[in-house]
Phi, psi and omega in degrees: 000334178288325183285329173292321175297312179301318181297315174303319177298317177297315180297317183289324175288327179291324183287316179297328180290319171315298185305309180298321177300313182289337179280340181288142185270126180276177178296327178262007184052047188299245187299333187289335179290332175303321183258020174078025178302335183295324180281359178294334175300315180292333178279314187263002186081206178285345186262022181298318178299314179300323180289305182301318182294310183300315179299317181297315180298318181298307179303319172306314185297315186290325172309309183294316178296318177296323180295312171300323175298307180300324181297314180290327184285328184282336182295328185280347183274134187249123181191173187265148177283161176296322177299333176278350183279125186278147182272152186282154181288136179280116171257150184274156178289157187287320179231148176293147179281130182281136178278132180289143175272140176297147172275124170239132179303155182295328182298327191261350184293132180266125183299148173291148179288137181266136185295159181283000000 
């Protein structure tokens, strides 16, 4: 259960890092202006850069801590690797599969040619 919670925290923090980084205003007001990032100054006041920068640092720390935690939790698990499991032999079908013939109504059926 704890493993699932830490995994959820890592995924959520990773997604939030992406959003916060895209919202930050660059020197050229690049991609953030597409989503209205230029208006962030009026929402957060003059400290918009500081708020987003601090948020990025906190989210990065949470992401790093959850990554290390998941690594330590996974280290104690004893199991086989996916690469260690033998693959099943591919067998051919016993009989070829017959292709179904279309059903034609009798009104539209073309009579078979009669020999000369």
